[in-house]
N, C-alpha and C positions, 0 to 999 in steps of 0.2 A: 494411442493414449489409454486404451482400455486395459493394457497390461499394468499400468501404474496402480489403479485400485486393486487389481488382482494381487499384485505384489504386497500391498499393505495388508490385505486379508490373509495371505499366506504367512506373513510374519506375525499374525495375531494382533495387529495394531490398528484394526479398522475403527473400533469405537474411539480409541484415543486420537486417531488422525481426524475423525469427524468432529470431535470436540475442538481440536486445534483449528480446523478449517472453519467452524462456526464462529469462533472467537476472532479469527482473522477477517472473516467476511463482515462481521458487525463493526470491527474497528476501522477497516478500510472504508466502509460506507459512511461512517461518521467522519472520517478524515476527509473524504471527498466533499461532504456537505460543509465542512469548516474550511478546507483548503482552497476550494474554488473561489468563494467570495474574497478570501484574503489575497489570492493571486490576482483577481480582477481589480481589487482595490489598489494593490501594489502597482499594477500597470497603469491605472488611471491617475493615481496621485504619486508623483515621483518621490516626494519627501517621505511619505509613508512607506513606499517601496524600499527606499534605502535603509530605513530603520528595520523594516521587516526582514530584509535579507541578512542583516547582521544577526538578528535573533535566530533565523533559520540556520546560519552558520554555527552559532553557539549550540543550538539544540542538536544538530547533527554531529558536532564535535564531542559532546559529552557522551561517555559510554552508556549504552542502553540500560544496563542493569542499575545505573544510578537512579533512574526514574522509579524503580521499584521501592526505594526507601520512602519518599514522601507519599507514594500511593498506599503503601502498607500502613504508614502512620495514620493516614486519613481514613482509610476504608477497611483496615484490618487485613486478614489473609483470605485468599480465595480468588474467585473469578472476577469480582468487581474491581479490585485494585489492578489486576492483570489487564483488564480491558481499558482502564483509565490510562495506565502507562503505555499500552500499545497504541492508543489513539494519539498520545503525545508524540510517539516516535513516527507515526504514519502521516501526520499532518505536513511537516516541512517539505517532503518531496513533491506533494501535490501542489502546495501553494507556490513553491519556487518555480516549478516547471510551467504552471499556468501563467505566472508573471512573465517568465521568459518567452513563452509561446506567444502571448499577446503583444509583448514589446517587439517581437520579431515580424509581426504583420507589416507588410510594406505600406508606405504612405500612399502609394498609387491606388492600392485596394481600398483604403479608407476614403480617399478622395472620390473614387468611383461610387462608393456607397452613398456618400453625402450628395453627389450629383443626382442620384436617384431619389433623393428626398427622404432617406431613411433616418429615423430618429436614432439617438444614441443607443437605446435599448435594442432596437431592431438591428442596428449595425453590429452590436456585440453578438446578438443571438444568431444572425444569419450570415455574417461575414467573418468576424474576428475569431469567434470560438471554433467554427469549422476549420479555418486556416490554421489555428493553433492546436488542432486536435492531435497531431502526432506528438507534440511536446507534452501535452496534457496526459496522453495515454502512457508515455514514457514515465512521467511522474507517478501515475497510478501504479504502474508496474513496480517501480522502485518502492513505493509505499507498501505494496503487497509483500514484497520480499523482506522489507524491514520489519513489517508486522509479524511475519512468520518467525523471524529470528527472535523477536521480542517475546512471542508466545512460548517459544522453547525455553528462554531464560526465565520466564515468569513461573515456571514450575517450582522455583526456589521459594515462592511465597504461597504455595498451595494451589496453584492453578492446575486443574486437571487437563491432561492432554498428552501428546506424544513426548513432550519434554520430560514428563514425569518418569518415563521408562529409562531415559538416560540418567536422570538424577538418582533413581534407585540403584542403577548399575554402578554409579560412582560411589554411593554410600556403602554398598555391599562389596565394593572392589570386584564386581562381577564383569569381567571383560566381555563375555558372551552377550549378556543383556545390554551392555553399553553399545556393543557393535550392532545389535539388532535395532536398538533405538536410533542410532546414528544413520543406519541404512533407511529406516522408516522416515527420518527427517529429510533425507535426500530425495526419496520417492515423492513425499508430500510437497517438497519445494518444486520439483519438476512439474507435478500435477497442477499446483497453484499457478506457476508461471505459464503453463500452456493454457489454462482456463482464462487468465487475465489477458493473454495475447489474443485468444479467440473472441473474448468480449470486446476488445478494441478494434478488431478487424472490420472494415466497412462491409456492409451487407452485400454489396455487389461484387465483393471479392471472394472467390471460393477458397477452399483449403489449399488448393494447388497454386494459389496466387494469381489466377487468371480472372479476368472480368466476365461476369455473367451477362448474357445478352437477353 
């Protein structure tokens, strides 16, 4: 994975990539703080979950760049509207997969937790969330990749980052600069994907996929 940062540096896109990575990190962190409670509420309250899933479908069906319009109208141009729009794009995958993961927990596991005298909060924290962890991490990974795509598009409203390189290449009809920006986006996407997978890997599992003793 060390070759990915080196590739960005050799392309001369290190600072732009770090700006995009910072924006993605902040947006995904906010999306997790918003999406996890929404997913838990959706799993706990079926009626709320049904309405929320319809909204998630709508939010994920609408093209990403559409969110830039109200964001730019409310906050102007620059990083702030880009962050706002990126958070909107990043929330649905986390909320949806948290809801799905919690609803997929077996009734037998819940009954076993209740037989031990666990409260609803402790059952959620100690039993349901750990069992739903694979689905939640898949949602976070989807959120990360969606946020990265939005950050690239957000260069159209003045957000600094790696997408700005592609935008300048398009404006100048410079195929070389556009290709460099596109390659940088690919390298950054692979780097972000690897980092999110590493963050979601259980601590007792090594990089080779074997359990540590």
